[in-house]
BAFIVO-122514 format. One record per residue (C-alpha): residue in one letter; x, y, z; residue number from 0. Coordinates in steps of 0.25 Angstrom, whole numbers. Example, Ala and Ser with C-alpha at 12.3 -4.5 7.8 and 13.67 -1.06 7.14 Angstrom:
BEGIN
@residuo: a; u: 49; v: -18; w: 31; num: 0
@residuo: s; u: 55; v: -4; w: 29; num: 1
***
This chain:
BEGIN
@residuo: e; u: -117; v: 80; w: -162; num: 0
@residuo: c; u: -130; v: 83; w: -153; num: 1
@residuo: p; u: -140; v: 91; w: -156; num: 2
@residuo: m; u: -134; v: 102; w: -146; num: 3
@residuo: g; u: -123; v: 103; w: -153; num: 4
@residuo: l; u: -115; v: 93; w: -143; num: 5
@residuo: v; u: -106; v: 84; w: -148; num: 6
@residuo: g; u: -104; v: 70; w: -143; num: 7
@residuo: t; u: -93; v: 63; w: -148; num: 8
@residuo: e; u: -90; v: 46; w: -146; num: 9
@residuo: f; u: -78; v: 40; w: -149; num: 10
@residuo: q; u: -68; v: 29; w: -147; num: 11
@residuo: v; u: -52; v: 28; w: -147; num: 12
@residuo: v; u: -44; v: 16; w: -151; num: 13
@residuo: f; u: -30; v: 15; w: -144; num: 14
@residuo: d; u: -19; v: 8; w: -151; num: 15
@residuo: l; u: -12; v: 8; w: -137; num: 16
@residuo: p; u: -4; v: -2; w: -129; num: 17
@residuo: p; u: -10; v: -6; w: -115; num: 18
@residuo: g; u: -8; v: 4; w: -105; num: 19
@residuo: l; u: -13; v: 15; w: -97; num: 20
@residuo: y; u: -16; v: 27; w: -105; num: 21
@residuo: q; u: -19; v: 42; w: -101; num: 22
@residuo: y; u: -29; v: 50; w: -113; num: 23
@residuo: r; u: -38; v: 63; w: -112; num: 24
@residuo: f; u: -45; v: 71; w: -123; num: 25
@residuo: l; u: -42; v: 84; w: -129; num: 26
@residuo: v; u: -54; v: 92; w: -130; num: 27
@residuo: d; u: -54; v: 106; w: -137; num: 28
@residuo: g; u: -38; v: 108; w: -134; num: 29
@residuo: v; u: -40; v: 103; w: -119; num: 30
@residuo: w; u: -36; v: 89; w: -113; num: 31
@residuo: r; u: -48; v: 83; w: -106; num: 32
@residuo: c; u: -52; v: 69; w: -99; num: 33
@residuo: d; u: -64; v: 61; w: -98; num: 34
@residuo: d; u: -67; v: 65; w: -82; num: 35
@residuo: t; u: -76; v: 52; w: -81; num: 36
@residuo: k; u: -63; v: 42; w: -82; num: 37
@residuo: p; u: -51; v: 41; w: -75; num: 38
@residuo: i; u: -41; v: 52; w: -76; num: 39
@residuo: v; u: -26; v: 56; w: -71; num: 40
@residuo: r; u: -19; v: 68; w: -71; num: 41
@residuo: d; u: -6; v: 67; w: -80; num: 42
@residuo: e; u: 8; v: 74; w: -79; num: 43
@residuo: y; u: 2; v: 86; w: -86; num: 44
@residuo: g; u: -9; v: 88; w: -76; num: 45
@residuo: l; u: -20; v: 84; w: -87; num: 46
@residuo: i; u: -30; v: 74; w: -83; num: 47
@residuo: s; u: -31; v: 61; w: -93; num: 48
@residuo: n; u: -39; v: 48; w: -93; num: 49
@residuo: e; u: -33; v: 35; w: -93; num: 50
@residuo: m; u: -36; v: 22; w: -101; num: 51
@residuo: l; u: -30; v: 9; w: -100; num: 52
@residuo: v; u: -26; v: 0; w: -113; num: 53
@residuo: t; u: -26; v: -13; w: -112; num: 54
@residuo: l; u: -25; v: -26; w: -122; num: 55
@residuo: v; u: -38; v: -34; w: -124; num: 56
@residuo: e; u: -37; v: -49; w: -125; num: 57
@residuo: n; u: -36; v: -55; w: -139; num: 58
@residuo: n; u: -34; v: -41; w: -144; num: 59
@residuo: t; u: -21; v: -33; w: -147; num: 60
@residuo: h; u: -29; v: -19; w: -145; num: 61
@residuo: p; u: -29; v: -12; w: -132; num: 62
@residuo: a; u: -41; v: -10; w: -125; num: 63
@residuo: v; u: -45; v: 4; w: -119; num: 64
@residuo: q; u: -50; v: 2; w: -105; num: 65
@residuo: l; u: -58; v: 15; w: -101; num: 66
@residuo: e; u: -65; v: 19; w: -87; num: 67
@residuo: p; u: -81; v: 19; w: -92; num: 68
@residuo: s; u: -86; v: 34; w: -92; num: 69
@residuo: p; u: -100; v: 40; w: -89; num: 70
@residuo: i; u: -108; v: 45; w: -103; num: 71
@residuo: r; u: -111; v: 57; w: -104; num: 72
@residuo: r; u: -123; v: 64; w: -111; num: 73
@residuo: m; u: -129; v: 78; w: -112; num: 74
@residuo: n; u: -144; v: 80; w: -108; num: 75
@residuo: l; u: -147; v: 91; w: -118; num: 76
@residuo: d; u: -160; v: 95; w: -112; num: 77
@residuo: e; u: -154; v: 97; w: -97; num: 78
@residuo: g; u: -140; v: 100; w: -102; num: 79
@residuo: t; u: -134; v: 90; w: -91; num: 80
@residuo: i; u: -125; v: 79; w: -94; num: 81
@residuo: l; u: -129; v: 64; w: -91; num: 82
@residuo: t; u: -119; v: 54; w: -87; num: 83
@residuo: t; u: -122; v: 39; w: -88; num: 84
@residuo: m; u: -112; v: 28; w: -85; num: 85
@residuo: p; u: -109; v: 17; w: -95; num: 86
@residuo: p; u: -111; v: 2; w: -89; num: 87
@residuo: e; u: -100; v: -3; w: -81; num: 88
@residuo: p; u: -90; v: -10; w: -90; num: 89
@residuo: p; u: -85; v: -25; w: -86; num: 90
@residuo: s; u: -74; v: -22; w: -75; num: 91
@residuo: r; u: -59; v: -19; w: -81; num: 92
@residuo: n; u: -48; v: -31; w: -78; num: 93
@residuo: p; u: -44; v: -28; w: -64; num: 94
@residuo: g; u: -30; v: -30; w: -69; num: 95
@residuo: m; u: -33; v: -18; w: -78; num: 96
@residuo: q; u: -40; v: -9; w: -68; num: 97
@residuo: i; u: -27; v: -11; w: -58; num: 98
@residuo: a; u: -18; v: -6; w: -69; num: 99
@residuo: v; u: -26; v: 6; w: -71; num: 100
@residuo: f; u: -29; v: 8; w: -55; num: 101
@residuo: r; u: -13; v: 6; w: -53; num: 102
@residuo: h; u: -10; v: 17; w: -63; num: 103
@residuo: r; u: -18; v: 26; w: -58; num: 104
@residuo: v; u: -15; v: 24; w: -43; num: 105
@residuo: s; u: 1; v: 25; w: -49; num: 106
@residuo: e; u: -3; v: 39; w: -54; num: 107
@residuo: i; u: -10; v: 44; w: -41; num: 108
@residuo: l; u: 2; v: 40; w: -33; num: 109
@residuo: l; u: 12; v: 45; w: -43; num: 110
@residuo: h; u: 6; v: 59; w: -42; num: 111
@residuo: n; u: 6; v: 59; w: -26; num: 112
@residuo: t; u: 16; v: 61; w: -16; num: 113
@residuo: i; u: 19; v: 56; w: -2; num: 114
@residuo: y; u: 14; v: 69; w: 3; num: 115
@residuo: d; u: 0; v: 64; w: -3; num: 116
@residuo: v; u: 0; v: 52; w: 9; num: 117
@residuo: v; u: 8; v: 59; w: 19; num: 118
@residuo: p; u: 1; v: 64; w: 31; num: 119
@residuo: v; u: 5; v: 79; w: 32; num: 120
@residuo: s; u: 7; v: 78; w: 48; num: 121
@residuo: s; u: 11; v: 64; w: 54; num: 122
@residuo: k; u: 20; v: 58; w: 63; num: 123
@residuo: i; u: 31; v: 47; w: 59; num: 124
@residuo: a; u: 40; v: 39; w: 69; num: 125
@residuo: i; u: 55; v: 37; w: 68; num: 126
@residuo: l; u: 63; v: 28; w: 76; num: 127
@residuo: d; u: 78; v: 30; w: 78; num: 128
@residuo: a; u: 85; v: 17; w: 71; num: 129
@residuo: r; u: 94; v: 17; w: 84; num: 130
@residuo: l; u: 81; v: 14; w: 94; num: 131
@residuo: p; u: 82; v: 0; w: 100; num: 132
@residuo: v; u: 73; v: -11; w: 92; num: 133
@residuo: k; u: 64; v: -13; w: 105; num: 134
@residuo: q; u: 61; v: 3; w: 106; num: 135
@residuo: a; u: 58; v: 5; w: 92; num: 136
@residuo: f; u: 48; v: -5; w: 91; num: 137
@residuo: n; u: 42; v: -2; w: 104; num: 138
@residuo: i; u: 40; v: 13; w: 98; num: 139
@residuo: m; u: 34; v: 6; w: 85; num: 140
@residuo: h; u: 25; v: 0; w: 93; num: 141
@residuo: d; u: 21; v: 11; w: 103; num: 142
@residuo: e; u: 19; v: 20; w: 90; num: 143
@residuo: g; u: 12; v: 10; w: 83; num: 144
@residuo: l; u: 21; v: 10; w: 71; num: 145
@residuo: a; u: 24; v: -2; w: 63; num: 146
@residuo: l; u: 36; v: 4; w: 56; num: 147
@residuo: v; u: 44; v: 17; w: 57; num: 148
@residuo: p; u: 56; v: 24; w: 51; num: 149
@residuo: l; u: 70; v: 23; w: 57; num: 150
@residuo: w; u: 80; v: 35; w: 59; num: 151
@residuo: d; u: 95; v: 34; w: 57; num: 152
@residuo: d; u: 101; v: 44; w: 65; num: 153
@residuo: g; u: 115; v: 42; w: 57; num: 154
@residuo: q; u: 109; v: 43; w: 44; num: 155
@residuo: g; u: 100; v: 53; w: 48; num: 156
@residuo: t; u: 88; v: 48; w: 40; num: 157
@residuo: v; u: 77; v: 36; w: 42; num: 158
@residuo: t; u: 83; v: 23; w: 38; num: 159
@residuo: g; u: 73; v: 12; w: 41; num: 160
@residuo: m; u: 61; v: 8; w: 46; num: 161
@residuo: l; u: 57; v: -1; w: 58; num: 162
@residuo: t; u: 46; v: -10; w: 54; num: 163
@residuo: a; u: 37; v: -20; w: 61; num: 164
@residuo: s; u: 44; v: -29; w: 52; num: 165
@residuo: d; u: 57; v: -26; w: 59; num: 166
@residuo: f; u: 49; v: -30; w: 73; num: 167
@residuo: v; u: 45; v: -43; w: 68; num: 168
@residuo: l; u: 60; v: -45; w: 63; num: 169
@residuo: i; u: 66; v: -42; w: 76; num: 170
@residuo: l; u: 56; v: -52; w: 84; num: 171
@residuo: r; u: 58; v: -63; w: 75; num: 172
@residuo: k; u: 74; v: -62; w: 77; num: 173
@residuo: l; u: 71; v: -59; w: 92; num: 174
@residuo: q; u: 63; v: -72; w: 93; num: 175
@residuo: r; u: 72; v: -81; w: 85; num: 176
@residuo: n; u: 86; v: -75; w: 94; num: 177
@residuo: i; u: 78; v: -72; w: 106; num: 178
@residuo: r; u: 87; v: -81; w: 115; num: 179
@residuo: v; u: 100; v: -75; w: 109; num: 180
@residuo: l; u: 97; v: -61; w: 108; num: 181
@residuo: g; u: 84; v: -57; w: 117; num: 182
@residuo: h; u: 75; v: -45; w: 116; num: 183
@residuo: e; u: 86; v: -37; w: 120; num: 184
@residuo: e; u: 90; v: -35; w: 104; num: 185
@residuo: l; u: 78; v: -27; w: 104; num: 186
@residuo: e; u: 82; v: -17; w: 116; num: 187
@residuo: m; u: 96; v: -16; w: 109; num: 188
@residuo: h; u: 96; v: -17; w: 94; num: 189
@residuo: s; u: 92; v: -4; w: 87; num: 190
@residuo: v; u: 82; v: -3; w: 75; num: 191
@residuo: s; u: 95; v: 0; w: 66; num: 192
@residuo: a; u: 102; v: -12; w: 72; num: 193
@residuo: w; u: 91; v: -21; w: 70; num: 194
@residuo: k; u: 89; v: -16; w: 56; num: 195
@residuo: e; u: 102; v: -21; w: 53; num: 196
@residuo: a; u: 101; v: -34; w: 60; num: 197
@residuo: k; u: 89; v: -37; w: 53; num: 198
@residuo: l; u: 96; v: -37; w: 39; num: 199
@residuo: q; u: 105; v: -47; w: 46; num: 200
@residuo: y; u: 95; v: -56; w: 51; num: 201
@residuo: y; u: 86; v: -56; w: 40; num: 202
@residuo: g; u: 94; v: -53; w: 29; num: 203
@residuo: g; u: 97; v: -67; w: 24; num: 204
@residuo: a; u: 110; v: -74; w: 19; num: 205
@residuo: d; u: 114; v: -61; w: 10; num: 206
@residuo: v; u: 113; v: -52; w: 22; num: 207
@residuo: a; u: 127; v: -48; w: 20; num: 208
@residuo: g; u: 124; v: -41; w: 6; num: 209
@residuo: m; u: 112; v: -35; w: 11; num: 210
@residuo: q; u: 109; v: -20; w: 17; num: 211
@residuo: r; u: 98; v: -13; w: 22; num: 212
@residuo: r; u: 90; v: -7; w: 12; num: 213
@residuo: p; u: 88; v: 8; w: 12; num: 214
@residuo: l; u: 76; v: 13; w: 19; num: 215
@residuo: v; u: 64; v: 14; w: 8; num: 216
@residuo: h; u: 58; v: 27; w: 8; num: 217
@residuo: v; u: 50; v: 38; w: -2; num: 218
@residuo: k; u: 52; v: 53; w: -3; num: 219
@residuo: d; u: 40; v: 63; w: -1; num: 220
@residuo: s; u: 42; v: 65; w: -15; num: 221
@residuo: d; u: 40; v: 52; w: -19; num: 222
@residuo: n; u: 26; v: 50; w: -27; num: 223
@residuo: l; u: 16; v: 40; w: -20; num: 224
@residuo: r; u: 18; v: 29; w: -31; num: 225
@residuo: d; u: 32; v: 28; w: -27; num: 226
@residuo: v; u: 30; v: 27; w: -13; num: 227
@residuo: a; u: 19; v: 16; w: -15; num: 228
@residuo: l; u: 28; v: 8; w: -23; num: 229
@residuo: t; u: 40; v: 10; w: -14; num: 230
@residuo: i; u: 31; v: 4; w: -2; num: 231
@residuo: i; u: 25; v: -7; w: -11; num: 232
@residuo: q; u: 39; v: -11; w: -17; num: 233
@residuo: n; u: 47; v: -11; w: -5; num: 234
@residuo: e; u: 35; v: -19; w: 3; num: 235
@residuo: i; u: 35; v: -9; w: 15; num: 236
@residuo: s; u: 23; v: -4; w: 23; num: 237
@residuo: s; u: 28; v: 12; w: 22; num: 238
@residuo: v; u: 39; v: 20; w: 17; num: 239
@residuo: p; u: 46; v: 32; w: 24; num: 240
@residuo: i; u: 45; v: 45; w: 15; num: 241
@residuo: f; u: 57; v: 53; w: 16; num: 242
@residuo: k; u: 58; v: 68; w: 13; num: 243
@residuo: s; u: 62; v: 73; w: 0; num: 244
@residuo: s; u: 70; v: 84; w: 7; num: 245
@residuo: m; u: 74; v: 85; w: 22; num: 246
@residuo: d; u: 68; v: 95; w: 31; num: 247
@residuo: i; u: 76; v: 101; w: 44; num: 248
@residuo: s; u: 70; v: 88; w: 53; num: 249
@residuo: g; u: 80; v: 80; w: 44; num: 250
@residuo: i; u: 72; v: 68; w: 44; num: 251
@residuo: p; u: 68; v: 64; w: 30; num: 252
@residuo: l; u: 56; v: 53; w: 34; num: 253
@residuo: l; u: 43; v: 61; w: 30; num: 254
@residuo: n; u: 34; v: 50; w: 34; num: 255
@residuo: l; u: 30; v: 34; w: 29; num: 256
@residuo: a; u: 23; v: 31; w: 17; num: 257
@residuo: t; u: 12; v: 19; w: 17; num: 258
@residuo: l; u: 4; v: 13; w: 7; num: 259
@residuo: p; u: -8; v: 15; w: 16; num: 260
@residuo: g; u: -5; v: 29; w: 16; num: 261
@residuo: i; u: -3; v: 30; w: -1; num: 262
@residuo: l; u: -16; v: 22; w: -2; num: 263
@residuo: k; u: -25; v: 31; w: 8; num: 264
@residuo: f; u: -20; v: 43; w: -3; num: 265
@residuo: l; u: -23; v: 34; w: -15; num: 266
@residuo: c; u: -37; v: 30; w: -10; num: 267
@residuo: s; u: -41; v: 46; w: -9; num: 268
@residuo: k; u: -35; v: 48; w: -22; num: 269
@residuo: l; u: -42; v: 34; w: -29; num: 270
@residuo: q; u: -56; v: 40; w: -22; num: 271
@residuo: e; u: -55; v: 53; w: -29; num: 272
@residuo: q; u: -60; v: 47; w: -42; num: 273
@residuo: p; u: -62; v: 32; w: -39; num: 274
@residuo: e; u: -71; v: 31; w: -52; num: 275
@residuo: g; u: -57; v: 32; w: -60; num: 276
@residuo: y; u: -53; v: 19; w: -52; num: 277
@residuo: p; u: -62; v: 7; w: -56; num: 278
@residuo: i; u: -54; v: -4; w: -48; num: 279
@residuo: l; u: -56; v: 3; w: -35; num: 280
@residuo: r; u: -71; v: -2; w: -35; num: 281
@residuo: n; u: -67; v: -16; w: -38; num: 282
@residuo: q; u: -66; v: -27; w: -27; num: 283
@residuo: i; u: -54; v: -30; w: -23; num: 284
@residuo: s; u: -57; v: -45; w: -26; num: 285
@residuo: s; u: -58; v: -41; w: -41; num: 286
@residuo: i; u: -44; v: -35; w: -41; num: 287
@residuo: p; u: -31; v: -43; w: -42; num: 288
@residuo: i; u: -24; v: -37; w: -31; num: 289
@residuo: g; u: -21; v: -40; w: -15; num: 290
@residuo: t; u: -18; v: -53; w: -8; num: 291
@residuo: w; u: -27; v: -64; w: -8; num: 292
@residuo: s; u: -28; v: -78; w: 0; num: 293
@residuo: q; u: -28; v: -90; w: -9; num: 294
@residuo: h; u: -42; v: -94; w: -7; num: 295
@residuo: t; u: -48; v: -82; w: -14; num: 296
@residuo: g; u: -42; v: -87; w: -26; num: 297
@residuo: r; u: -36; v: -74; w: -29; num: 298
@residuo: a; u: -22; v: -71; w: -34; num: 299
@residuo: s; u: -11; v: -64; w: -26; num: 300
@residuo: t; u: 3; v: -61; w: -28; num: 301
@residuo: r; u: 6; v: -65; w: -13; num: 302
@residuo: q; u: -1; v: -75; w: -4; num: 303
@residuo: l; u: -11; v: -69; w: 7; num: 304
@residuo: r; u: -5; v: -73; w: 21; num: 305
@residuo: t; u: -14; v: -77; w: 33; num: 306
@residuo: s; u: -11; v: -81; w: 47; num: 307
@residuo: g; u: -19; v: -87; w: 58; num: 308
@residuo: l; u: -20; v: -84; w: 73; num: 309
@residuo: s; u: -11; v: -96; w: 77; num: 310
@residuo: a; u: 0; v: -93; w: 67; num: 311
@residuo: p; u: 13; v: -89; w: 73; num: 312
@residuo: l; u: 15; v: -73; w: 72; num: 313
@residuo: i; u: 31; v: -76; w: 67; num: 314
@residuo: t; u: 24; v: -82; w: 55; num: 315
@residuo: c; u: 14; v: -72; w: 53; num: 316
@residuo: l; u: 26; v: -61; w: 54; num: 317
@residuo: d; u: 35; v: -70; w: 44; num: 318
@residuo: f; u: 23; v: -69; w: 34; num: 319
@residuo: l; u: 22; v: -53; w: 35; num: 320
@residuo: l; u: 38; v: -52; w: 33; num: 321
@residuo: e; u: 39; v: -61; w: 23; num: 322
@residuo: d; u: 28; v: -58; w: 15; num: 323
@residuo: r; u: 30; v: -42; w: 17; num: 324
@residuo: i; u: 16; v: -40; w: 21; num: 325
@residuo: s; u: 11; v: -31; w: 33; num: 326
@residuo: s; u: -1; v: -40; w: 39; num: 327
@residuo: i; u: -7; v: -54; w: 39; num: 328
@residuo: p; u: -21; v: -58; w: 39; num: 329
@residuo: i; u: -24; v: -67; w: 52; num: 330
@residuo: v; u: -35; v: -77; w: 49; num: 331
@residuo: d; u: -41; v: -88; w: 56; num: 332
@residuo: d; u: -44; v: -103; w: 52; num: 333
@residuo: n; u: -55; v: -99; w: 42; num: 334
@residuo: g; u: -46; v: -88; w: 35; num: 335
@residuo: s; u: -55; v: -77; w: 42; num: 336
@residuo: l; u: -47; v: -64; w: 45; num: 337
@residuo: l; u: -45; v: -63; w: 60; num: 338
@residuo: d; u: -34; v: -50; w: 60; num: 339
@residuo: v; u: -21; v: -46; w: 52; num: 340
@residuo: y; u: -7; v: -47; w: 58; num: 341
@residuo: s; u: 1; v: -35; w: 53; num: 342
@residuo: l; u: 16; v: -34; w: 53; num: 343
@residuo: s; u: 15; v: -21; w: 63; num: 344
@residuo: d; u: 7; v: -30; w: 72; num: 345
@residuo: i; u: 20; v: -35; w: 78; num: 346
@residuo: m; u: 23; v: -22; w: 83; num: 347
@residuo: a; u: 12; v: -27; w: 96; num: 348
@residuo: l; u: 23; v: -36; w: 100; num: 349
@residuo: a; u: 30; v: -23; w: 105; num: 350
@residuo: e; u: 21; v: -19; w: 115; num: 351
@residuo: n; u: 28; v: -20; w: 128; num: 352
@residuo: d; u: 39; v: -31; w: 121; num: 353
@residuo: v; u: 29; v: -41; w: 118; num: 354
@residuo: y; u: 39; v: -48; w: 109; num: 355
@residuo: a; u: 49; v: -49; w: 121; num: 356
@residuo: c; u: 38; v: -58; w: 128; num: 357
@residuo: i; u: 33; v: -67; w: 117; num: 358
@residuo: e; u: 39; v: -78; w: 107; num: 359
@residuo: l; u: 36; v: -74; w: 92; num: 360
@residuo: e; u: 36; v: -88; w: 87; num: 361
@residuo: q; u: 26; v: -92; w: 97; num: 362
@residuo: l; u: 16; v: -79; w: 95; num: 363
@residuo: t; u: 4; v: -83; w: 86; num: 364
@residuo: v; u: -3; v: -73; w: 77; num: 365
@residuo: e; u: -15; v: -73; w: 88; num: 366
@residuo: n; u: -5; v: -69; w: 99; num: 367
@residuo: a; u: 0; v: -57; w: 91; num: 368
@residuo: l; u: -12; v: -51; w: 87; num: 369
@residuo: e; u: -17; v: -53; w: 102; num: 370
@residuo: l; u: -4; v: -45; w: 104; num: 371
@residuo: q; u: -7; v: -34; w: 93; num: 372
@residuo: y; u: -23; v: -33; w: 100; num: 373
@residuo: q; u: -17; v: -31; w: 114; num: 374
@residuo: v; u: -9; v: -19; w: 109; num: 375
@residuo: n; u: -18; v: -13; w: 98; num: 376
@residuo: g; u: -31; v: -18; w: 100; num: 377
@residuo: r; u: -40; v: -27; w: 91; num: 378
@residuo: r; u: -40; v: -22; w: 76; num: 379
@residuo: q; u: -49; v: -24; w: 66; num: 380
@residuo: c; u: -45; v: -29; w: 52; num: 381
@residuo: h; u: -47; v: -22; w: 39; num: 382
@residuo: t; u: -53; v: -30; w: 29; num: 383
@residuo: c; u: -60; v: -28; w: 15; num: 384
@residuo: l; u: -69; v: -37; w: 7; num: 385
@residuo: s; u: -65; v: -44; w: -8; num: 386
@residuo: t; u: -77; v: -35; w: -11; num: 387
@residuo: s; u: -70; v: -22; w: -8; num: 388
@residuo: t; u: -66; v: -12; w: -17; num: 389
@residuo: l; u: -52; v: -9; w: -19; num: 390
@residuo: l; u: -56; v: 5; w: -14; num: 391
@residuo: e; u: -59; v: -1; w: -1; num: 392
@residuo: v; u: -48; v: -10; w: 0; num: 393
@residuo: l; u: -39; v: 2; w: -3; num: 394
@residuo: d; u: -46; v: 11; w: 7; num: 395
@residuo: q; u: -43; v: 2; w: 19; num: 396
@residuo: l; u: -29; v: -1; w: 14; num: 397
@residuo: s; u: -26; v: 15; w: 14; num: 398
@residuo: v; u: -30; v: 15; w: 30; num: 399
@residuo: p; u: -16; v: 11; w: 37; num: 400
***
């Protein structure tokens, strides 16, 4: 009790809880309150609560409570003002623990927002008729700058598939291997829907008889962003069609396409509203166990970092992109320095003036392919970051398509 009648209380609570993430709040004079200097979340009842992470301490069976440091507030009795001081910075938290907390908070943000939070109010989306000849479809994609486009099936009255840059690569490989028998007329004569069926037969393997084309992976406009993001990640696709929950007078169920960069951009805006609640955002990416790293860095990765040289056959580079299900591959010189990045969508440059009909894909090098890309779209600058860049800086770059 202070001389002026003010009461200050300091207390410590010992929790006997299994490891996990918990929410808590304080009951003050019959009102549920929280400490606004610490990370807070809104629960299903609309109240705000703080979070704490309970973990096991080595050589000790008792859980340890991990809380964010909060300012110490004192009252200046002479001037009637509140003085705030920050305690010393604690040692950095285990990166794995930080990621667990961050993942939970990101999941909560995405769970309470829908696709309408990332889809523009007004936008244009291209749809191709599945009956179009393959050549015409790819020419349209090139002219419109599209790496993928939904396919409309007039018989079923709905969108039934997607035509992508990967399809263009697979068609070119098939043509190159059968050029003497088939000729490039196959692109002129075969429809997109026929190609989709033929692709299953051609690349399906020995058990193709028992295989069927999988239904179109899609989401609904009523889905929350967490489910949308998981659909994209788990299916290893670059974007997913959004179907309307209820039909309008147009009869077209497609609302738009959802992409990870679009979701990431929305997420970054939310994280920046309260950056102090996400300390991992200030960490350097080299200190966080995420990402794909080359072997010489000594960092463990779940997959090998693929690179290619300028003199490498383009077909080898394309095989890497398809087999590893990745969207791009760094192109490096003999010293390992970055020169450019070849993306799967760059293959669409071969549709310019039907260049693919005049080349032997097996003999085309990565350098030749990049030169064709520069001729069509001009030279470009690679977006890079440093190992000392913070996670937030990297997320900002990744959120720009």
